[in-house]
DOGU-504348 format. One record per residue (C-alpha): x, y, z; residue number from 1. Coordinates in steps of 0.5 Angstrom, whole numbers. Example, Ala and Ser with C-alpha at 12.3 -4.5 7.8 and 13.67 -1.06 7.14 Angstrom:
{px 25&py -9&pz 16&vexdren 1}
{px 27&py -2&pz 14&vexdren 2}
END
This chain:
{px 271&py 250&pz 263&vexdren 1}
{px 269&py 257&pz 265&vexdren 2}
{px 269&py 259&pz 258&vexdren 3}
{px 265&py 253&pz 256&vexdren 4}
{px 259&py 255&pz 261&vexdren 5}
{px 259&py 262&pz 258&vexdren 6}
{px 258&py 259&pz 251&vexdren 7}
{px 253&py 255&pz 254&vexdren 8}
{px 249&py 261&pz 258&vexdren 9}
{px 250&py 265&pz 252&vexdren 10}
{px 246&py 260&pz 247&vexdren 11}
{px 241&py 259&pz 252&vexdren 12}
{px 240&py 266&pz 253&vexdren 13}
{px 239&py 267&pz 246&vexdren 14}
{px 233&py 262&pz 247&vexdren 15}
{px 230&py 267&pz 251&vexdren 16}
{px 230&py 272&pz 245&vexdren 17}
{px 227&py 267&pz 241&vexdren 18}
{px 221&py 265&pz 245&vexdren 19}
{px 214&py 266&pz 242&vexdren 20}
{px 208&py 267&pz 246&vexdren 21}
{px 205&py 260&pz 244&vexdren 22}
{px 206&py 255&pz 249&vexdren 23}
{px 203&py 248&pz 248&vexdren 24}
{px 200&py 243&pz 253&vexdren 25}
{px 205&py 238&pz 254&vexdren 26}
{px 203&py 232&pz 258&vexdren 27}
{px 207&py 231&pz 264&vexdren 28}
{px 208&py 224&pz 263&vexdren 29}
{px 211&py 225&pz 256&vexdren 30}
{px 205&py 222&pz 253&vexdren 31}
{px 203&py 227&pz 248&vexdren 32}
{px 203&py 235&pz 246&vexdren 33}
{px 198&py 239&pz 243&vexdren 34}
{px 197&py 246&pz 241&vexdren 35}
{px 191&py 249&pz 244&vexdren 36}
{px 188&py 256&pz 242&vexdren 37}
{px 189&py 262&pz 247&vexdren 38}
{px 182&py 261&pz 249&vexdren 39}
{px 183&py 253&pz 250&vexdren 40}
{px 185&py 250&pz 257&vexdren 41}
{px 187&py 243&pz 259&vexdren 42}
{px 186&py 239&pz 265&vexdren 43}
{px 189&py 232&pz 267&vexdren 44}
{px 186&py 227&pz 272&vexdren 45}
{px 189&py 220&pz 274&vexdren 46}
{px 183&py 215&pz 274&vexdren 47}
{px 187&py 210&pz 277&vexdren 48}
{px 194&py 207&pz 277&vexdren 49}
{px 197&py 207&pz 270&vexdren 50}
{px 190&py 211&pz 267&vexdren 51}
{px 190&py 218&pz 265&vexdren 52}
{px 184&py 222&pz 263&vexdren 53}
{px 186&py 230&pz 260&vexdren 54}
{px 180&py 234&pz 258&vexdren 55}
{px 182&py 240&pz 253&vexdren 56}
{px 176&py 245&pz 251&vexdren 57}
{px 174&py 252&pz 250&vexdren 58}
{px 175&py 256&pz 257&vexdren 59}
{px 169&py 260&pz 255&vexdren 60}
{px 164&py 255&pz 253&vexdren 61}
{px 160&py 250&pz 258&vexdren 62}
{px 158&py 246&pz 252&vexdren 63}
{px 163&py 247&pz 247&vexdren 64}
{px 169&py 243&pz 242&vexdren 65}
{px 173&py 238&pz 246&vexdren 66}
{px 179&py 234&pz 245&vexdren 67}
{px 180&py 229&pz 250&vexdren 68}
{px 185&py 224&pz 251&vexdren 69}
{px 185&py 218&pz 255&vexdren 70}
{px 192&py 214&pz 256&vexdren 71}
{px 193&py 207&pz 259&vexdren 72}
{px 200&py 206&pz 261&vexdren 73}
{px 202&py 199&pz 260&vexdren 74}
{px 208&py 195&pz 263&vexdren 75}
{px 210&py 191&pz 257&vexdren 76}
{px 211&py 193&pz 250&vexdren 77}
{px 205&py 192&pz 245&vexdren 78}
{px 207&py 188&pz 239&vexdren 79}
{px 206&py 192&pz 232&vexdren 80}
{px 202&py 186&pz 230&vexdren 81}
{px 197&py 186&pz 235&vexdren 82}
{px 196&py 194&pz 235&vexdren 83}
{px 189&py 193&pz 231&vexdren 84}
{px 186&py 188&pz 236&vexdren 85}
{px 188&py 193&pz 242&vexdren 86}
{px 185&py 199&pz 238&vexdren 87}
{px 179&py 195&pz 237&vexdren 88}
{px 179&py 193&pz 245&vexdren 89}
{px 180&py 200&pz 247&vexdren 90}
{px 175&py 203&pz 243&vexdren 91}
{px 170&py 198&pz 246&vexdren 92}
{px 172&py 199&pz 253&vexdren 93}
{px 171&py 207&pz 252&vexdren 94}
{px 164&py 206&pz 248&vexdren 95}
{px 162&py 202&pz 254&vexdren 96}
{px 164&py 207&pz 259&vexdren 97}
{px 160&py 213&pz 254&vexdren 98}
{px 154&py 208&pz 254&vexdren 99}
{px 154&py 208&pz 262&vexdren 100}
{px 153&py 215&pz 262&vexdren 101}
{px 149&py 216&pz 256&vexdren 102}
{px 147&py 213&pz 249&vexdren 103}
{px 151&py 212&pz 243&vexdren 104}
{px 146&py 214&pz 237&vexdren 105}
{px 150&py 213&pz 231&vexdren 106}
{px 157&py 209&pz 230&vexdren 107}
{px 161&py 208&pz 224&vexdren 108}
{px 168&py 205&pz 225&vexdren 109}
{px 174&py 204&pz 220&vexdren 110}
{px 181&py 203&pz 220&vexdren 111}
{px 185&py 209&pz 220&vexdren 112}
{px 192&py 213&pz 222&vexdren 113}
{px 193&py 218&pz 227&vexdren 114}
{px 200&py 221&pz 227&vexdren 115}
{px 203&py 216&pz 222&vexdren 116}
{px 201&py 210&pz 226&vexdren 117}
{px 195&py 205&pz 225&vexdren 118}
{px 189&py 207&pz 228&vexdren 119}
{px 181&py 206&pz 229&vexdren 120}
{px 177&py 211&pz 228&vexdren 121}
{px 169&py 211&pz 230&vexdren 122}
{px 165&py 217&pz 228&vexdren 123}
{px 159&py 217&pz 232&vexdren 124}
{px 153&py 221&pz 235&vexdren 125}
{px 152&py 221&pz 243&vexdren 126}
{px 147&py 223&pz 247&vexdren 127}
{px 150&py 225&pz 254&vexdren 128}
{px 146&py 224&pz 261&vexdren 129}
{px 143&py 231&pz 260&vexdren 130}
{px 140&py 230&pz 253&vexdren 131}
{px 145&py 234&pz 249&vexdren 132}
{px 147&py 231&pz 243&vexdren 133}
{px 154&py 231&pz 241&vexdren 134}
{px 158&py 229&pz 234&vexdren 135}
{px 165&py 227&pz 233&vexdren 136}
{px 169&py 221&pz 233&vexdren 137}
{px 173&py 216&pz 237&vexdren 138}
{px 180&py 215&pz 235&vexdren 139}
{px 184&py 209&pz 238&vexdren 140}
{px 192&py 208&pz 237&vexdren 141}
{px 197&py 205&pz 240&vexdren 142}
{px 204&py 207&pz 243&vexdren 143}
{px 210&py 202&pz 245&vexdren 144}
{px 207&py 202&pz 252&vexdren 145}
{px 201&py 206&pz 251&vexdren 146}
{px 194&py 205&pz 249&vexdren 147}
{px 191&py 212&pz 247&vexdren 148}
{px 183&py 214&pz 246&vexdren 149}
{px 182&py 220&pz 243&vexdren 150}
{px 175&py 223&pz 243&vexdren 151}
{px 174&py 229&pz 238&vexdren 152}
{px 167&py 232&pz 239&vexdren 153}
{px 162&py 238&pz 239&vexdren 154}
{px 155&py 240&pz 240&vexdren 155}
{px 152&py 236&pz 234&vexdren 156}
{px 148&py 242&pz 231&vexdren 157}
{px 155&py 247&pz 231&vexdren 158}
{px 159&py 244&pz 225&vexdren 159}
{px 164&py 250&pz 226&vexdren 160}
{px 165&py 248&pz 233&vexdren 161}
{px 167&py 241&pz 231&vexdren 162}
{px 171&py 243&pz 225&vexdren 163}
{px 175&py 247&pz 231&vexdren 164}
{px 176&py 241&pz 235&vexdren 165}
{px 178&py 237&pz 229&vexdren 166}
{px 183&py 242&pz 227&vexdren 167}
{px 186&py 242&pz 235&vexdren 168}
{px 186&py 235&pz 234&vexdren 169}
{px 191&py 235&pz 228&vexdren 170}
{px 196&py 238&pz 233&vexdren 171}
{px 196&py 232&pz 237&vexdren 172}
{px 203&py 229&pz 237&vexdren 173}
{px 203&py 222&pz 241&vexdren 174}
{px 209&py 221&pz 245&vexdren 175}
{px 212&py 227&pz 243&vexdren 176}
{px 213&py 234&pz 247&vexdren 177}
{px 212&py 238&pz 241&vexdren 178}
{px 206&py 239&pz 237&vexdren 179}
{px 204&py 238&pz 230&vexdren 180}
{px 202&py 244&pz 226&vexdren 181}
{px 195&py 245&pz 224&vexdren 182}
{px 196&py 241&pz 218&vexdren 183}
{px 198&py 235&pz 221&vexdren 184}
{px 205&py 235&pz 220&vexdren 185}
{px 210&py 235&pz 226&vexdren 186}
{px 213&py 241&pz 227&vexdren 187}
{px 221&py 241&pz 226&vexdren 188}
{px 219&py 234&pz 223&vexdren 189}
{px 225&py 229&pz 220&vexdren 190}
{px 220&py 225&pz 216&vexdren 191}
{px 221&py 225&pz 209&vexdren 192}
{px 216&py 229&pz 206&vexdren 193}
{px 215&py 231&pz 198&vexdren 194}
{px 220&py 237&pz 199&vexdren 195}
{px 225&py 234&pz 203&vexdren 196}
{px 225&py 228&pz 198&vexdren 197}
{px 226&py 233&pz 192&vexdren 198}
{px 232&py 236&pz 196&vexdren 199}
{px 235&py 229&pz 198&vexdren 200}
{px 235&py 227&pz 191&vexdren 201}
{px 239&py 233&pz 188&vexdren 202}
{px 244&py 232&pz 194&vexdren 203}
{px 245&py 225&pz 192&vexdren 204}
{px 245&py 226&pz 185&vexdren 205}
{px 251&py 231&pz 186&vexdren 206}
{px 255&py 226&pz 190&vexdren 207}
{px 253&py 230&pz 197&vexdren 208}
{px 258&py 236&pz 195&vexdren 209}
{px 258&py 240&pz 201&vexdren 210}
{px 259&py 248&pz 201&vexdren 211}
{px 265&py 251&pz 204&vexdren 212}
{px 265&py 253&pz 211&vexdren 213}
{px 266&py 260&pz 209&vexdren 214}
{px 260&py 260&pz 204&vexdren 215}
{px 255&py 265&pz 207&vexdren 216}
{px 248&py 263&pz 208&vexdren 217}
{px 245&py 270&pz 210&vexdren 218}
{px 250&py 276&pz 209&vexdren 219}
{px 250&py 280&pz 216&vexdren 220}
{px 255&py 282&pz 221&vexdren 221}
{px 258&py 277&pz 222&vexdren 222}
{px 254&py 273&pz 217&vexdren 223}
{px 251&py 267&pz 218&vexdren 224}
{px 255&py 261&pz 214&vexdren 225}
{px 255&py 254&pz 213&vexdren 226}
{px 260&py 253&pz 218&vexdren 227}
{px 256&py 256&pz 223&vexdren 228}
{px 251&py 251&pz 222&vexdren 229}
{px 256&py 245&pz 221&vexdren 230}
{px 259&py 247&pz 227&vexdren 231}
{px 253&py 247&pz 231&vexdren 232}
{px 251&py 240&pz 229&vexdren 233}
{px 258&py 238&pz 230&vexdren 234}
{px 257&py 240&pz 238&vexdren 235}
{px 250&py 237&pz 238&vexdren 236}
{px 253&py 230&pz 235&vexdren 237}
{px 259&py 230&pz 240&vexdren 238}
{px 254&py 232&pz 246&vexdren 239}
{px 248&py 227&pz 245&vexdren 240}
{px 253&py 221&pz 241&vexdren 241}
{px 248&py 222&pz 235&vexdren 242}
{px 249&py 223&pz 228&vexdren 243}
{px 244&py 227&pz 224&vexdren 244}
{px 241&py 225&pz 218&vexdren 245}
{px 241&py 230&pz 212&vexdren 246}
{px 234&py 232&pz 213&vexdren 247}
{px 235&py 234&pz 220&vexdren 248}
{px 241&py 238&pz 218&vexdren 249}
{px 237&py 241&pz 212&vexdren 250}
{px 232&py 243&pz 217&vexdren 251}
{px 237&py 246&pz 222&vexdren 252}
{px 240&py 250&pz 217&vexdren 253}
{px 233&py 252&pz 215&vexdren 254}
{px 231&py 254&pz 222&vexdren 255}
{px 238&py 258&pz 223&vexdren 256}
{px 237&py 262&pz 217&vexdren 257}
{px 230&py 264&pz 219&vexdren 258}
{px 232&py 266&pz 226&vexdren 259}
{px 238&py 269&pz 224&vexdren 260}
{px 234&py 274&pz 220&vexdren 261}
{px 230&py 276&pz 226&vexdren 262}
{px 235&py 277&pz 231&vexdren 263}
{px 239&py 283&pz 234&vexdren 264}
{px 246&py 284&pz 233&vexdren 265}
{px 248&py 280&pz 239&vexdren 266}
{px 243&py 274&pz 237&vexdren 267}
{px 246&py 274&pz 230&vexdren 268}
{px 253&py 274&pz 233&vexdren 269}
{px 251&py 268&pz 237&vexdren 270}
{px 248&py 264&pz 231&vexdren 271}
{px 254&py 266&pz 227&vexdren 272}
{px 260&py 264&pz 232&vexdren 273}
{px 258&py 261&pz 238&vexdren 274}
{px 258&py 254&pz 235&vexdren 275}
{px 265&py 254&pz 233&vexdren 276}
{px 267&py 257&pz 240&vexdren 277}
{px 263&py 251&pz 243&vexdren 278}
{px 266&py 246&pz 238&vexdren 279}
{px 273&py 248&pz 240&vexdren 280}
{px 272&py 247&pz 248&vexdren 281}
{px 269&py 240&pz 247&vexdren 282}
{px 275&py 238&pz 243&vexdren 283}
{px 281&py 241&pz 246&vexdren 284}
{px 284&py 240&pz 253&vexdren 285}
{px 285&py 233&pz 257&vexdren 286}
{px 280&py 227&pz 256&vexdren 287}
{px 277&py 228&pz 263&vexdren 288}
{px 276&py 236&pz 261&vexdren 289}
{px 273&py 234&pz 255&vexdren 290}
{px 268&py 229&pz 258&vexdren 291}
{px 266&py 234&pz 263&vexdren 292}
{px 265&py 239&pz 258&vexdren 293}
{px 260&py 234&pz 254&vexdren 294}
{px 256&py 232&pz 261&vexdren 295}
{px 255&py 240&pz 262&vexdren 296}
{px 253&py 241&pz 255&vexdren 297}
{px 249&py 236&pz 254&vexdren 298}
{px 245&py 237&pz 261&vexdren 299}
{px 244&py 245&pz 259&vexdren 300}
{px 242&py 244&pz 252&vexdren 301}
{px 237&py 238&pz 253&vexdren 302}
{px 234&py 242&pz 258&vexdren 303}
{px 234&py 248&pz 253&vexdren 304}
{px 232&py 245&pz 247&vexdren 305}
{px 226&py 242&pz 251&vexdren 306}
{px 224&py 249&pz 254&vexdren 307}
{px 225&py 252&pz 247&vexdren 308}
{px 221&py 246&pz 243&vexdren 309}
{px 215&py 247&pz 248&vexdren 310}
{px 215&py 255&pz 246&vexdren 311}
{px 215&py 254&pz 239&vexdren 312}
{px 222&py 255&pz 237&vexdren 313}
{px 224&py 252&pz 231&vexdren 314}
{px 231&py 250&pz 231&vexdren 315}
{px 230&py 248&pz 238&vexdren 316}
{px 224&py 244&pz 236&vexdren 317}
{px 229&py 240&pz 231&vexdren 318}
{px 234&py 239&pz 236&vexdren 319}
{px 229&py 236&pz 241&vexdren 320}
{px 225&py 232&pz 236&vexdren 321}
{px 232&py 229&pz 234&vexdren 322}
{px 234&py 227&pz 241&vexdren 323}
{px 227&py 225&pz 243&vexdren 324}
{px 226&py 220&pz 237&vexdren 325}
{px 232&py 217&pz 239&vexdren 326}
{px 229&py 215&pz 245&vexdren 327}
{px 223&py 212&pz 243&vexdren 328}
{px 224&py 205&pz 243&vexdren 329}
{px 220&py 201&pz 238&vexdren 330}
{px 224&py 194&pz 239&vexdren 331}
{px 230&py 191&pz 241&vexdren 332}
{px 234&py 186&pz 237&vexdren 333}
{px 235&py 179&pz 237&vexdren 334}
{px 242&py 179&pz 235&vexdren 335}
{px 247&py 181&pz 240&vexdren 336}
{px 252&py 186&pz 237&vexdren 337}
{px 259&py 183&pz 236&vexdren 338}
{px 262&py 191&pz 236&vexdren 339}
{px 261&py 194&pz 243&vexdren 340}
{px 259&py 201&pz 240&vexdren 341}
{px 253&py 198&pz 236&vexdren 342}
{px 246&py 199&pz 239&vexdren 343}
{px 241&py 194&pz 240&vexdren 344}
{px 235&py 198&pz 241&vexdren 345}
{px 231&py 200&pz 235&vexdren 346}
{px 228&py 207&pz 236&vexdren 347}
{px 224&py 212&pz 232&vexdren 348}
{px 231&py 216&pz 230&vexdren 349}
{px 234&py 209&pz 227&vexdren 350}
{px 228&py 208&pz 223&vexdren 351}
{px 228&py 215&pz 220&vexdren 352}
{px 235&py 214&pz 218&vexdren 353}
{px 234&py 207&pz 215&vexdren 354}
{px 228&py 210&pz 211&vexdren 355}
{px 233&py 216&pz 208&vexdren 356}
{px 238&py 211&pz 207&vexdren 357}
{px 234&py 207&pz 203&vexdren 358}
{px 232&py 213&pz 199&vexdren 359}
{px 240&py 214&pz 198&vexdren 360}
{px 241&py 207&pz 196&vexdren 361}
{px 235&py 208&pz 191&vexdren 362}
{px 238&py 214&pz 188&vexdren 363}
{px 245&py 212&pz 188&vexdren 364}
{px 244&py 206&pz 184&vexdren 365}
{px 241&py 210&pz 179&vexdren 366}
{px 233&py 209&pz 180&vexdren 367}
{px 228&py 214&pz 178&vexdren 368}
{px 227&py 219&pz 184&vexdren 369}
{px 221&py 221&pz 182&vexdren 370}
{px 218&py 214&pz 183&vexdren 371}
{px 218&py 215&pz 190&vexdren 372}
{px 213&py 219&pz 194&vexdren 373}
{px 212&py 221&pz 201&vexdren 374}
{px 206&py 216&pz 201&vexdren 375}
{px 211&py 210&pz 199&vexdren 376}
{px 216&py 212&pz 204&vexdren 377}
{px 210&py 212&pz 210&vexdren 378}
{px 208&py 205&pz 207&vexdren 379}
{px 215&py 202&pz 207&vexdren 380}
{px 216&py 205&pz 215&vexdren 381}
{px 209&py 202&pz 217&vexdren 382}
{px 212&py 195&pz 214&vexdren 383}
{px 218&py 195&pz 217&vexdren 384}
{px 215&py 197&pz 224&vexdren 385}
{px 210&py 191&pz 223&vexdren 386}
{px 215&py 186&pz 221&vexdren 387}
{px 220&py 188&pz 226&vexdren 388}
{px 218&py 182&pz 231&vexdren 389}
{px 219&py 177&pz 226&vexdren 390}
{px 225&py 180&pz 222&vexdren 391}
{px 232&py 177&pz 221&vexdren 392}
{px 236&py 179&pz 227&vexdren 393}
{px 242&py 181&pz 223&vexdren 394}
{px 237&py 186&pz 219&vexdren 395}
{px 234&py 188&pz 226&vexdren 396}
{px 241&py 190&pz 228&vexdren 397}
{px 242&py 194&pz 221&vexdren 398}
{px 236&py 198&pz 223&vexdren 399}
{px 238&py 199&pz 230&vexdren 400}
{px 245&py 202&pz 228&vexdren 401}
{px 242&py 205&pz 221&vexdren 402}
{px 245&py 212&pz 224&vexdren 403}
{px 252&py 210&pz 224&vexdren 404}
{px 251&py 206&pz 218&vexdren 405}
{px 248&py 211&pz 214&vexdren 406}
{px 253&py 216&pz 216&vexdren 407}
{px 259&py 212&pz 214&vexdren 408}
{px 255&py 210&pz 207&vexdren 409}
{px 255&py 218&pz 206&vexdren 410}
{px 262&py 219&pz 207&vexdren 411}
{px 264&py 213&pz 203&vexdren 412}
{px 260&py 216&pz 197&vexdren 413}
{px 263&py 223&pz 198&vexdren 414}
{px 270&py 220&pz 198&vexdren 415}
{px 269&py 215&pz 192&vexdren 416}
{px 272&py 215&pz 185&vexdren 417}
{px 267&py 214&pz 180&vexdren 418}
{px 269&py 207&pz 179&vexdren 419}
{px 268&py 206&pz 187&vexdren 420}
{px 261&py 209&pz 186&vexdren 421}
{px 259&py 205&pz 180&vexdren 422}
{px 261&py 199&pz 185&vexdren 423}
{px 257&py 202&pz 191&vexdren 424}
{px 251&py 203&pz 186&vexdren 425}
{px 251&py 195&pz 184&vexdren 426}
{px 251&py 193&pz 191&vexdren 427}
{px 246&py 198&pz 193&vexdren 428}
{px 241&py 196&pz 187&vexdren 429}
{px 243&py 188&pz 189&vexdren 430}
{px 241&py 190&pz 197&vexdren 431}
{px 234&py 193&pz 195&vexdren 432}
{px 232&py 188&pz 190&vexdren 433}
{px 233&py 183&pz 196&vexdren 434}
{px 229&py 187&pz 201&vexdren 435}
{px 224&py 187&pz 195&vexdren 436}
{px 225&py 194&pz 193&vexdren 437}
{px 226&py 192&pz 186&vexdren 438}
{px 228&py 196&pz 180&vexdren 439}
{px 222&py 193&pz 176&vexdren 440}
{px 217&py 195&pz 182&vexdren 441}
{px 215&py 201&pz 186&vexdren 442}
{px 219&py 203&pz 192&vexdren 443}
{px 212&py 202&pz 196&vexdren 444}
{px 212&py 195&pz 194&vexdren 445}
{px 218&py 193&pz 199&vexdren 446}
{px 216&py 186&pz 202&vexdren 447}
{px 217&py 185&pz 210&vexdren 448}
{px 220&py 178&pz 209&vexdren 449}
{px 227&py 176&pz 213&vexdren 450}
{px 230&py 173&pz 207&vexdren 451}
{px 235&py 178&pz 205&vexdren 452}
{px 237&py 180&pz 212&vexdren 453}
{px 243&py 176&pz 212&vexdren 454}
{px 245&py 178&pz 205&vexdren 455}
{px 244&py 185&pz 207&vexdren 456}
{px 248&py 185&pz 213&vexdren 457}
{px 254&py 182&pz 210&vexdren 458}
{px 254&py 186&pz 204&vexdren 459}
{px 253&py 193&pz 207&vexdren 460}
{px 254&py 193&pz 215&vexdren 461}
{px 260&py 188&pz 215&vexdren 462}
{px 263&py 190&pz 209&vexdren 463}
{px 261&py 197&pz 206&vexdren 464}
{px 258&py 201&pz 211&vexdren 465}
{px 262&py 198&pz 217&vexdren 466}
{px 268&py 200&pz 214&vexdren 467}
{px 266&py 207&pz 212&vexdren 468}
{px 263&py 208&pz 219&vexdren 469}
{px 268&py 206&pz 223&vexdren 470}
{px 273&py 212&pz 220&vexdren 471}
{px 267&py 217&pz 220&vexdren 472}
{px 267&py 223&pz 225&vexdren 473}
{px 262&py 228&pz 227&vexdren 474}
{px 267&py 233&pz 224&vexdren 475}
{px 266&py 231&pz 217&vexdren 476}
{px 258&py 231&pz 218&vexdren 477}
{px 252&py 233&pz 217&vexdren 478}
END
């Protein structure tokens, strides 16, 4: 047990070596994170029970750019079908509040998106009680049990300040402890962007061929190998009982390479070798010893990843997002799992795995990978979210357990003979057709009907996927 603790301490110590000077602001309640320039500050106020207001602005200016966030906490989940209505109601309430202390002289509202969620954006000019004219926007958006009102504004006569406010707002990530980059893309994101789609397509077409454990990623003493990354990922999967997607594994590998190149000799040794040592510690000894190691490791790494992500450490951001997205619940299945190790909660992480699994099925069934764009994937994602409340219960169950199912499909595909792959490709194609993602139509044209749910579950989850998933182990991942 001492050896496990020493390994953990060494790895957490390495986090300190990687710490960056940039520290984002993270809402104490976990409602959002935002990257603030060094000359900005944020102050949070509780207005009443369940209602919070955070004002972020320049330290050096009394009248400067602002990104203010009002959060209404709720006791019940907001059905996705009601998000637009709730966004409208929240916008109206905030405008009434503004009008009580000044006057809105211009406004123009339109449906929008914010942090990949359905939103309402109202561009407006506002004259405060002192007669100062402010220009900006009010964005209202829903979380599962929160409603956000985001005010982005600056003096109306200073376009540069308004651009600064908009830039800071782009880093605001809802229900996350990791801000987005200034481009609006989540740091360490597991979402399927153009680059990750291209990389996945190549991997799928090569039948998910894996590198050897000893393949060198970066020369050094000791070198960083494919096994260095795979062993670390296996450790995290054991500690947190999760299965990383291909995109998450690739992002972890990229961050390992990035930080290995920055380290001194000891930092390189930790990155190259510590994963294997931790994996041995977690997979040897009695069952009681392994469980104790797992509990200790989970607590240490969870804390380290959270702090590392807040400091902008790349690989910690990837890990923390993988963990937190699997805690962000979107819905609960109506069907009760018949297998005790299947989940009933549908999380953001489950949706990530579902989308990547659908893309895998698309490519594996012989369809043109170039037909699928990142925008198509986002449309499918939103359609699934909107359809969850009325979706077939068995299909809900497939989505809730997509990480396990998808991991099983990958393993089955890698081990399959050419004839077996041909059979699987036909099954995948049929399932995509039933879900409305047809060969004669684009990926984005997926329907949200529940009609194909039982068949999808029968063909994939109960037969192919489950048979593969039940034999899958973390030691053969990513």
